[in-house]
C-alpha positions as CSV (number, residue, x, y, z in Angstrom):
1,M,45.7,35.7,40.5
2,T,46.7,36.1,44.1
3,T,47.3,32.9,46.1
4,I,47.4,32.1,49.8
5,S,50.1,30.4,51.8
6,S,49.1,28.7,55.0
7,G,49.4,31.0,58.0
8,D,49.4,34.3,56.0
9,A,48.0,37.3,57.7
10,L,44.9,37.4,55.6
11,D,44.5,40.9,54.3
12,P,42.2,41.0,52.5
13,P,40.3,38.1,54.1
14,V,39.3,35.0,52.2
15,A,35.6,36.2,51.7
16,A,36.9,39.3,50.0
17,R,39.1,37.3,47.7
18,V,36.3,35.1,46.7
19,T,34.2,38.1,45.9
20,S,37.0,39.7,43.9
21,A,37.4,36.5,41.9
22,L,33.7,36.4,41.2
23,D,33.8,40.0,40.0
24,A,36.6,39.1,37.6
25,F,34.7,36.0,36.3
26,E,31.5,38.0,35.8
27,A,33.5,40.6,33.9
28,G,34.6,38.0,31.4
29,D,37.6,36.2,32.9
30,I,36.4,32.6,32.6
31,E,39.5,31.1,34.0
32,A,38.9,33.0,37.3
33,F,36.4,30.3,38.2
34,W,39.1,27.6,38.7
35,A,42.1,29.9,39.4
36,G,40.2,32.2,41.8
37,V,36.8,31.3,43.0
38,Y,37.4,27.6,43.6
39,H,41.0,28.2,44.7
40,F,40.0,30.7,47.5
41,L,37.0,28.6,48.6
42,Q,39.4,25.9,49.9
43,F,40.9,28.2,52.6
44,D,39.6,29.1,56.1
45,D,40.0,32.4,57.8
46,R,43.5,31.4,59.0
47,G,44.7,30.7,55.5
48,Y,44.7,26.9,55.9
49,A,43.3,24.5,53.3
50,S,41.8,21.5,55.1
51,V,40.4,19.6,52.1
52,S,41.9,17.2,49.6
53,G,43.1,18.5,46.3
54,V,40.7,16.1,44.6
55,E,37.7,17.2,46.6
56,W,34.7,17.1,44.3
57,D,32.1,18.8,46.5
58,I,32.3,22.5,46.4
59,T,29.8,22.7,49.4
60,A,32.4,20.9,51.6
61,L,35.0,23.7,51.1
62,P,35.6,25.9,54.2
63,E,34.7,29.2,52.7
64,W,31.5,27.9,51.1
65,Q,30.2,26.8,54.5
66,V,30.6,30.4,55.9
67,A,29.5,32.2,52.8
68,D,26.2,34.2,52.7
69,D,23.3,33.2,50.5
70,E,24.1,35.9,47.9
71,T,27.7,34.6,47.5
72,K,26.5,31.0,47.1
73,T,24.0,32.1,44.5
74,R,26.8,33.9,42.6
75,I,28.9,30.8,42.7
76,E,26.1,28.7,41.3
77,E,25.6,31.1,38.5
78,A,29.3,31.2,37.8
79,A,29.3,27.3,37.7
80,K,26.6,27.4,35.0
81,R,28.5,29.9,32.9
82,Y,31.8,27.9,33.3
83,I,30.1,24.7,32.1
84,L,28.8,26.6,29.0
85,E,31.9,28.7,28.3
86,G,34.8,27.0,30.1
87,D,37.5,25.0,28.4
88,P,38.6,21.8,30.0
89,Q,41.7,21.7,27.7
90,T,41.3,18.0,27.3
91,D,44.2,17.6,25.0
92,E,46.6,18.8,27.7
93,W,45.8,16.1,30.2
94,F,43.5,13.3,29.0
95,C,45.2,9.9,29.3
96,K,48.5,11.7,30.1
97,G,48.4,11.5,33.9
98,G,48.2,14.2,36.6
99,A,45.5,16.6,37.7
100,Y,44.4,19.5,35.5
101,R,42.7,22.3,37.3
102,P,40.4,23.7,34.5
103,A,38.9,20.2,33.9
104,F,38.6,19.4,37.7
105,A,36.8,22.7,38.2
106,G,34.3,21.8,35.5
107,Y,33.6,18.4,37.2
108,R,33.0,20.2,40.5
109,A,30.7,22.7,38.8
110,L,28.7,19.8,37.3
111,C,28.3,18.1,40.7
112,L,27.2,21.4,42.3
113,L,24.6,22.0,39.7
114,L,23.4,18.4,39.7
115,R,22.6,18.7,43.4
116,F,21.0,22.2,43.4
117,T,19.8,22.9,39.8
118,P,19.6,19.6,37.9
119,A,17.1,21.2,35.4
120,F,20.0,23.3,34.1
121,L,21.9,20.1,33.1
122,D,18.9,18.6,31.5
123,E,18.8,21.5,29.1
124,L,22.5,21.4,28.2
125,P,23.2,20.9,24.4
126,P,25.1,17.8,23.3
127,E,28.1,19.9,22.3
128,T,28.5,21.0,25.9
129,W,28.3,17.4,27.2
130,L,30.9,16.4,24.6
131,K,33.7,18.6,26.1
132,W,33.1,17.5,29.6
133,V,32.7,13.7,29.0
134,P,36.5,12.9,29.5
135,I,36.6,14.5,33.0
136,I,33.2,13.0,33.9
137,L,34.8,9.6,33.4
138,D,38.3,10.4,34.6
139,F,37.8,12.5,37.8
140,P,39.3,10.6,40.7
141,V,36.2,9.9,42.7
142,T,36.3,7.5,45.7
143,F,32.6,6.5,46.3
144,N,33.1,6.9,50.0
145,T,29.4,7.1,50.7
146,E,26.3,5.8,48.9
147,E,25.1,9.4,48.4
148,E,28.4,10.3,46.7
149,K,28.4,7.2,44.6
150,Q,24.8,7.7,43.4
151,L,25.5,11.4,42.4
152,H,28.6,10.4,40.3
153,L,26.8,7.4,38.7
154,R,23.9,9.7,37.8
155,L,26.2,12.2,36.2
156,V,27.8,9.5,34.1
157,A,24.4,8.2,33.1
158,M,23.3,11.6,32.0
159,A,26.4,12.0,29.8
160,Y,25.9,8.6,28.3
161,E,22.2,9.3,27.5
162,R,23.1,12.5,25.6
163,V,26.4,11.6,23.9
164,P,26.8,7.8,24.1
165,N,29.4,7.5,21.3
166,A,31.7,10.2,22.9
167,L,31.4,8.5,26.3
168,I,32.3,5.0,24.9
169,S,35.2,6.5,23.0
170,S,36.6,8.1,26.2
171,L,36.0,5.0,28.1
172,L,38.0,2.8,25.7
173,A,40.8,5.4,25.7
174,I,40.9,5.3,29.6
175,I,40.9,1.5,29.6
176,D,43.9,1.4,27.1
177,Y,45.8,4.0,29.2
178,D,45.2,2.2,32.5
179,D,46.1,-1.1,31.0
180,A,49.3,0.2,29.4
181,N,50.4,1.8,32.7
182,D,49.5,-1.3,34.9
183,R,46.7,0.6,36.6
184,H,43.5,-0.9,38.0
185,V,40.7,0.0,35.6
186,L,38.5,1.8,38.1
187,V,36.6,3.7,35.4
188,I,34.4,0.6,34.8
189,R,32.8,1.2,38.2
190,R,31.2,4.4,36.9
191,L,29.1,2.6,34.3
192,E,26.7,0.9,36.8
193,C,23.7,3.0,35.6
194,C,24.7,2.9,31.9
195,W,24.8,-0.7,30.9
196,D,23.0,-1.6,27.7
197,D,23.8,-3.7,24.7
198,R,25.6,-0.9,22.8
199,L,28.0,-0.3,25.7
200,A,28.4,-4.0,26.5
201,W,29.3,-4.8,22.9
202,A,31.9,-2.0,22.8
203,V,33.5,-3.3,26.0
204,L,33.3,-6.9,24.7
205,E,35.3,-5.9,21.6
206,K,37.9,-4.3,23.8
207,A,38.0,-7.5,26.0
208,K,38.8,-9.6,22.9
209,E,42.0,-7.7,22.2
210,S,44.9,-10.1,22.9
211,T,47.2,-7.3,24.0
212,L,45.2,-6.6,27.1
213,K,46.8,-7.6,30.4
214,S,45.0,-10.4,32.3
215,R,44.0,-8.1,35.2
216,T,42.2,-5.7,32.8
217,L,40.6,-8.6,30.9
218,G,39.3,-9.9,34.2
219,I,37.7,-6.6,35.2
220,L,36.0,-6.2,31.8
221,L,34.8,-9.8,31.8
222,E,33.3,-9.7,35.2
223,N,31.4,-6.5,34.4
224,L,30.1,-8.0,31.1
225,L,29.1,-11.2,32.8
226,G,27.4,-9.2,35.5
227,Y,25.4,-7.3,32.9
228,G,24.4,-10.7,31.4
229,L,25.8,-10.5,27.8
230,P,25.7,-14.1,26.6
231,E,28.6,-13.5,24.2
232,A,30.8,-12.5,27.1
233,Q,30.2,-15.9,28.7
234,D,31.1,-17.4,25.3
235,L,34.4,-15.5,25.3
236,A,35.2,-16.6,28.8
237,V,34.5,-20.2,27.9
238,S,36.6,-20.0,24.8
239,L,39.5,-18.5,26.8
240,V,39.4,-21.5,29.3
241,A,39.2,-24.0,26.4
242,S,42.1,-22.5,24.5
243,G,44.2,-21.7,27.6
244,T,44.4,-25.1,29.2
245,E,46.8,-26.3,26.6
246,G,48.2,-23.0,25.4
247,S,51.1,-20.6,26.1
248,E,51.8,-19.1,29.4
249,E,49.9,-15.9,28.5
250,Q,46.9,-18.0,27.3
251,R,47.0,-19.9,30.6
252,N,46.9,-16.7,32.5
253,R,43.9,-15.5,30.5
254,A,42.2,-18.9,31.1
255,I,42.6,-18.5,34.9
256,T,41.3,-14.9,34.7
257,A,38.3,-16.1,32.7
258,A,37.7,-18.9,35.2
259,H,37.6,-16.4,38.1
260,A,35.0,-14.4,36.2
261,L,32.9,-17.4,35.5
262,F,33.0,-18.6,39.1
263,F,31.8,-15.2,40.4
264,R,29.6,-13.8,37.7
265,T,27.6,-16.5,36.0
266,Q,24.4,-18.2,37.1
267,D,26.0,-21.7,37.0
268,S,29.5,-20.6,38.1
269,G,30.7,-21.9,34.7
270,W,30.6,-25.4,36.2
271,S,30.0,-27.3,33.0
272,V,33.3,-25.9,31.6
273,L,35.4,-25.4,34.7
274,W,34.8,-28.6,36.5
275,P,36.1,-30.9,33.7
276,A,39.1,-28.7,33.2
277,I,39.9,-28.6,36.9
278,Q,39.8,-32.3,37.1
279,K,41.8,-32.9,33.9
280,Y,44.6,-30.4,34.4
281,A,46.2,-30.3,37.8
282,W,48.0,-27.0,37.1
283,F,44.7,-25.4,36.1
284,G,42.8,-26.7,39.2
285,S,45.5,-25.4,41.5
286,A,45.7,-22.0,39.7
287,V,41.9,-21.6,39.9
288,V,41.8,-22.4,43.6
289,D,44.6,-19.8,44.2
290,S,42.7,-17.2,42.2
291,V,39.2,-17.9,43.6
292,S,39.9,-18.7,47.3
293,E,41.0,-15.3,48.4
294,D,38.0,-13.5,47.0
295,A,35.7,-16.4,48.1
296,R,36.4,-15.4,51.7
297,H,34.1,-12.4,51.3
298,S,31.5,-14.1,49.1
299,N,29.6,-17.3,48.7
300,L,29.1,-16.7,45.0
301,P,31.5,-19.4,43.8
302,Q,29.2,-22.1,45.4
303,K,25.9,-20.3,45.6
304,H,24.7,-21.2,42.1
305,L,25.9,-24.8,42.2
306,T,23.6,-27.7,42.9
307,E,24.0,-29.7,46.1
308,Q,25.8,-32.5,44.3
309,Q,28.2,-30.0,42.6
310,V,29.0,-28.3,45.9
311,A,29.7,-31.7,47.4
312,D,31.9,-32.7,44.5
313,L,33.9,-29.5,44.9
314,Y,34.3,-30.0,48.6
315,A,35.4,-33.6,48.2
316,W,37.9,-32.6,45.5
317,L,39.3,-29.8,47.7
318,S,39.5,-32.1,50.7
319,R,41.6,-34.6,48.8
320,R,43.9,-32.1,47.2
321,Y,44.1,-29.8,50.2
322,P,43.8,-32.0,53.3
323,E,43.0,-30.5,56.7
324,S,46.3,-31.9,58.1
325,E,48.2,-29.4,55.9
326,Y,45.6,-26.7,55.1
327,F,44.0,-25.3,58.2
328,L,43.3,-22.0,60.1
329,N,45.7,-21.4,62.9
330,F,43.9,-19.1,65.3
331,S,45.8,-17.1,67.9
332,G,44.7,-16.5,71.5
333,N,42.6,-13.5,70.4
334,G,40.7,-15.6,67.8
335,M,42.5,-14.0,64.9
336,T,44.6,-15.7,62.2
337,A,47.1,-14.4,59.7
338,Y,45.9,-15.3,56.1
339,G,48.2,-16.6,53.4
340,R,47.7,-18.9,50.5
341,K,47.1,-22.0,52.7
342,E,44.7,-20.2,55.0
343,F,42.6,-18.8,52.1
344,I,42.3,-22.3,50.6
345,A,41.4,-23.9,54.0
346,D,38.9,-21.1,54.7
347,W,37.2,-21.6,51.3
348,R,37.1,-25.4,51.6
349,D,35.5,-25.1,55.0
350,R,33.1,-22.4,53.9
351,I,31.9,-24.7,51.1
352,L,31.0,-27.4,53.6
353,R,29.2,-24.9,55.9
354,H,27.3,-23.5,52.8
355,L,26.1,-27.1,52.0
356,Q,25.2,-27.7,55.6
357,D,23.1,-24.4,55.7
358,R,21.3,-25.0,52.3
359,G,18.4,-26.3,54.3
360,T,17.6,-29.1,51.9
361,F,17.5,-32.8,52.4
362,E,19.4,-33.2,49.2
363,A,22.3,-31.4,50.9
364,C,22.1,-34.0,53.7
365,R,22.3,-36.8,51.2
366,Q,25.3,-35.3,49.5
367,I,27.2,-34.8,52.8
368,E,26.5,-38.4,53.6
369,R,27.9,-39.4,50.2
370,V,31.1,-37.4,50.8
371,A,31.5,-39.1,54.2
372,A,31.2,-42.5,52.5
373,E,33.8,-41.5,49.9
374,L,36.3,-39.9,52.4
375,P,36.5,-42.2,55.5
376,E,39.0,-39.9,57.1
377,L,36.3,-37.2,57.4
378,R,33.5,-39.5,58.5
379,E,33.6,-38.5,62.2
380,K,33.6,-34.8,61.3
381,L,30.9,-35.1,58.8
382,K,28.7,-37.1,61.1
383,W,28.0,-33.9,63.0
384,T,27.7,-31.9,59.9
385,V,25.0,-34.2,58.7
386,Y,23.2,-33.8,62.0
387,Q,23.3,-30.0,61.7
388,A,22.3,-30.2,58.0
389,R,19.2,-32.3,58.9
390,A,18.2,-30.0,61.7
391,E,18.5,-27.0,59.3
392,A,16.5,-28.8,56.6
393,R,13.8,-29.6,59.1
394,R,13.8,-26.0,60.3
395,Q,13.5,-24.6,56.8
396,T,10.8,-27.0,55.6
397,W,8.7,-27.0,58.8
398,V,5.3,-25.3,58.2
399,P,3.5,-24.3,61.4
400,P,-0.2,-25.4,61.6
401,E,-2.8,-22.8,60.9
402,P,-5.2,-21.9,63.7
403,E,-8.1,-23.5,61.8
404,H,-6.2,-26.7,61.6
405,L,-5.7,-26.9,65.3
406,L,-9.4,-26.1,65.9
407,A,-10.3,-28.9,63.5
408,L,-8.1,-31.4,65.2
409,A,-9.6,-30.5,68.6
410,A,-13.1,-31.0,67.1
411,R,-12.3,-34.3,65.5
412,P,-10.5,-36.7,67.9
413,G,-8.5,-39.2,66.0
414,A,-7.9,-36.8,63.0
415,W,-4.4,-36.2,61.8
416,L,-2.7,-33.1,60.6
417,V,-0.7,-34.1,57.5
418,R,1.8,-31.6,56.3
419,N,4.7,-33.8,55.1
420,G,5.7,-37.3,54.3
421,D,6.8,-38.2,57.9
422,E,3.3,-37.3,59.1
423,L,1.6,-39.3,56.3
424,L,3.8,-42.3,57.2
425,A,2.6,-42.0,60.8
426,V,-1.0,-41.9,59.7
427,L,-0.6,-45.1,57.6
428,A,1.2,-46.9,60.5
429,E,-1.7,-46.0,62.9
430,S,-4.2,-47.2,60.3
431,L,-2.4,-50.5,59.9
432,E,-2.5,-50.9,63.7
433,R,-6.2,-50.6,63.5
434,L,-6.3,-53.2,60.6
435,E,-4.3,-55.6,62.7
436,K,-6.8,-55.3,65.6
437,K,-9.5,-56.2,63.1
438,L,-7.6,-59.2,61.8
439,Q,-6.8,-60.5,65.3
440,G,-9.7,-59.1,67.4
441,E,-12.6,-60.8,69.1
442,T,-14.1,-61.5,65.7
443,P,-10.9,-62.1,63.7
444,M,-11.0,-61.1,60.1
445,A,-7.6,-62.7,59.2
446,L,-9.4,-65.6,57.5
447,A,-10.2,-63.2,54.6
448,L,-6.5,-63.4,53.7
449,W,-6.4,-67.2,53.6
450,N,-7.4,-69.8,51.1
451,E,-9.3,-72.9,52.5
452,E,-10.0,-76.3,50.9
453,Y,-11.0,-79.4,52.8
454,G,-9.7,-78.0,56.1
455,S,-6.3,-77.1,54.5
456,Y,-5.2,-73.4,54.7
457,W,-2.7,-71.4,52.8
458,P,-2.1,-67.6,52.3
459,K,-3.7,-65.7,49.5
460,D,-1.1,-64.1,47.2
461,E,0.6,-60.7,47.6
462,E,-1.8,-59.2,45.0
463,W,-4.7,-60.1,47.2
464,L,-3.0,-58.8,50.3
465,S,-2.3,-55.4,48.6
466,N,-5.9,-55.1,47.5
467,Y,-7.1,-55.9,51.0
468,V,-4.8,-53.4,52.6
469,K,-5.8,-50.7,50.0
470,S,-9.5,-51.3,50.7
471,H,-8.9,-50.9,54.4
472,L,-7.0,-47.7,54.0
473,Q,-9.6,-46.2,51.8
474,E,-12.3,-47.0,54.3
475,D,-10.3,-46.1,57.4
476,L,-8.9,-42.8,56.0
477,R,-12.0,-41.7,54.2
478,G,-12.7,-38.0,54.5
479,R,-9.1,-37.2,55.7
480,G,-7.8,-35.9,52.4
481,V,-5.9,-39.1,51.7
482,V,-6.1,-40.7,48.3
483,L,-4.9,-44.2,47.5
484,N,-4.2,-45.6,44.1
485,R,-3.4,-49.2,43.2
486,E,-0.7,-50.1,40.7
487,V,0.8,-46.7,40.0
488,E,3.5,-46.9,37.3
489,I,6.5,-44.9,38.5
490,R,9.1,-45.9,36.1
491,K,8.9,-47.1,32.5
492,G,9.8,-50.6,31.8
493,E,11.6,-52.1,28.8
494,G,9.8,-52.4,25.5
495,K,6.0,-52.8,25.8
496,G,6.0,-54.0,29.4
497,R,4.2,-52.1,32.2
498,G,7.5,-51.4,34.0
499,E,7.9,-51.5,37.7
500,I,4.6,-51.3,39.6
501,T,4.3,-50.2,43.2
502,D,1.8,-52.1,45.4
503,I,0.1,-49.0,46.9
504,H,0.8,-45.4,46.2
505,V,-0.7,-43.0,48.8
506,D,-1.2,-39.3,48.1
507,A,-2.2,-36.8,50.7
508,V,-3.5,-33.4,49.4
509,V,-2.4,-30.5,51.5
510,P,-4.6,-27.4,50.7
511,K,-3.0,-24.0,50.3
512,T,-4.4,-20.6,50.9
513,G,-6.0,-18.5,48.2
514,T,-5.6,-19.7,44.7
515,E,-2.4,-21.6,45.2
516,M,-2.2,-25.2,43.9
517,P,-2.3,-27.7,46.8
518,D,0.8,-29.7,47.7
519,L,0.8,-33.4,47.1
520,I,2.5,-35.6,49.6
521,S,3.2,-39.2,48.6
522,V,4.2,-42.5,50.2
523,I,5.0,-45.7,48.2
524,V,3.9,-48.9,50.0
525,E,5.6,-52.1,49.0
526,T,3.9,-55.3,50.1
527,K,5.5,-58.6,50.7
528,G,4.3,-61.9,52.0
529,C,6.6,-63.5,54.5
530,W,7.4,-66.4,52.1
531,N,8.9,-64.1,49.5
532,N,12.4,-65.0,48.5
533,E,13.4,-61.3,48.5
534,L,11.9,-60.6,51.9
535,D,15.1,-59.5,53.6
536,T,16.5,-57.5,50.6
537,A,13.5,-55.9,48.9
538,M,13.3,-53.0,51.3
539,E,16.7,-51.8,50.2
540,E,17.0,-53.0,46.7
541,Q,13.4,-52.6,45.5
542,L,11.6,-50.0,47.6
543,V,14.6,-47.7,48.2
544,G,16.9,-48.6,45.3
545,R,14.3,-48.5,42.5
546,Y,11.2,-46.8,43.7
547,L,12.5,-44.0,45.9
548,K,16.0,-43.4,44.5
549,D,16.2,-40.3,42.4
550,N,12.5,-39.9,42.7
551,P,11.8,-36.2,42.9
552,T,8.1,-36.5,43.8
553,C,8.2,-39.2,46.4
554,R,10.8,-39.6,49.2
555,H,8.8,-41.7,51.6
556,G,8.2,-45.5,51.6
557,L,6.5,-48.1,53.8
558,Y,7.6,-51.7,53.7
559,L,4.6,-53.8,54.6
560,V,5.1,-57.5,55.4
561,G,2.2,-59.9,55.8
562,W,3.2,-62.3,58.6
563,F,1.3,-65.6,57.9
564,N,3.4,-68.0,59.9
565,C,1.2,-70.2,62.0
566,E,0.4,-73.9,62.7
567,Q,-2.7,-73.8,60.4
568,W,-0.6,-73.2,57.3
569,D,-0.6,-76.3,55.2
570,T,3.0,-77.7,55.5
571,E,2.7,-79.1,52.0
572,H,1.8,-75.9,50.3
573,R,4.6,-74.4,48.1
574,R,4.6,-71.1,50.0
575,R,5.1,-72.8,53.4
576,K,8.4,-74.2,52.1
577,R,9.9,-70.7,52.1
578,P,8.9,-69.0,55.4
579,P,11.6,-67.2,57.4
580,S,13.2,-69.0,60.3
581,Y,12.5,-66.1,62.8
582,G,9.3,-65.2,64.6
583,L,6.9,-62.2,64.5
584,E,8.6,-60.0,67.1
585,E,12.1,-60.7,65.7
586,A,10.8,-59.8,62.3
587,R,9.4,-56.5,63.6
588,S,12.7,-55.6,65.2
589,R,14.7,-56.7,62.2
590,F,12.8,-54.7,59.6
591,E,12.4,-51.6,61.8
592,D,16.2,-51.5,62.3
593,Q,16.7,-51.9,58.5
594,A,14.2,-49.0,57.9
595,R,16.1,-46.7,60.3
596,R,19.4,-47.5,58.6
597,L,18.0,-46.7,55.1
598,S,16.4,-43.4,56.2
599,R,18.9,-40.7,55.2
600,G,18.5,-37.0,54.4
601,D,14.9,-36.4,53.2
602,L,14.4,-40.1,52.4
603,R,12.3,-41.8,55.1
604,V,11.4,-45.5,55.3
605,R,9.2,-47.2,57.8
606,A,8.5,-50.9,58.2
607,F,5.3,-52.6,59.4
608,V,4.9,-56.3,60.0
609,L,1.2,-57.1,59.9
610,D,0.1,-60.1,61.9
611,T,-2.1,-62.0,59.4
612,A,-1.8,-65.4,61.1
613,L,-4.7,-67.6,62.0
614,R,-5.4,-68.2,65.7
């Protein structure tokens, strides 16, 4: 077959040579498709080939783009016949390296037909697919564009659908060849549209082979975990467990498995990796080295972790890789050269930003915890907490509906309650109204006192709680607020009733359509001013027991009945335990304590109710 050298005086011209090659092919010379038709299509009229030798798209070739419709039709028909009758001569090249023109021409013909006459491929018999499967998997595609990628994936999927066993056999052979020759196993990228249990199990069995190099193992594991095969995660976990105290090769495989777990599982393999990272210093260091470089382009290592787990990881990294040694050194143009230390510093800092941007109040609490554990970072994390709170408020804020605003305008004094903060404000305003009733022109404070023969002493805290509950029920009636006395929030020991809150306030926030309404809750803890635990119960009882780790209620109100007055019988047992400070100091003291205890999404307010006699 005549060839062309760049710069030849083209006589005959390229178009004539293509036509001659087509004539030869149609006369029965099957090899003329790759040695003549495709060969001449690569050249322009000056005799220059301007395309890559691994170009897959026949329509991108110079002579195709200037050919007339009749010639293009003849090329398509030649492609069909070549697929049916051509010989890729697989034994000559498969898993031996190098390019083989008869097989390459067949792949190009398949791509051309898939684009223009896909129905032809649908009708191909299995034996035809069998001979082209090796090149379908092994042609050096680049996936430069999404269109190109989808075409190649579709072609592989068609082959797998029709001859799955042959495709799996060729796939495993390519994996072995690439692994033996220290090549990156790129063939796995072509299976995106093929994954099913049959394919996954075949790849899993290959991944179990102890002779595979760590890099190949990692590629197979990450794809298997991405597919979601549970047994693949079991394999990865077993590799970590056996490798932490094994040989050097076992250690390498353990690190490879850890990388795959971090990036490809729904829990980032945390239950297995975190104990091993903490127990084995070498393993923790190796995992950080392995993960940190790839983590620069992905938040997956921390995306699936809980806020507490993310905070634990950040604190561990901050201790092991302190900012004084691991930092990003930016140049004047804002760029930095990345090496090991920079990758680690970047990942560590990204983890903190990820936690800050979670938009949850639990993230705020965890950042505060880390700040308490690492005093050297307290100043830095103070601003991180501030930004995390702002983000949490932004993500949890629900704008009022127009009908709510109209209802507020029509009902002066009504409150729009959408969250715990607003419910706390409603309760505080209602308690202010109660105080006016107690100390108004016709004071009702006497209802909270016992009297006998001109001697006065306060009723007990139970009575005070009941009185406040009755007021709230009356005052907030019709506002969608529900009050319950003695709501058990935590089981006690044995047959006891457990810890009982004084008042539990629930506000029902309606949703649209058929959605269930939201329930917003506030726990009210009531104390008389004579209580021995008056100064400590807000922190130890209300926050420490009732609100701590309470997923359904994060808001509390500490209500103090202030009975100190001259009318209180000095001989009564309760009068022997009143605080030494006055009403205004009490209000300032408890309000300061409430502000200090409010962290993240946990909110505490204090209200000192003037219940004294005048």
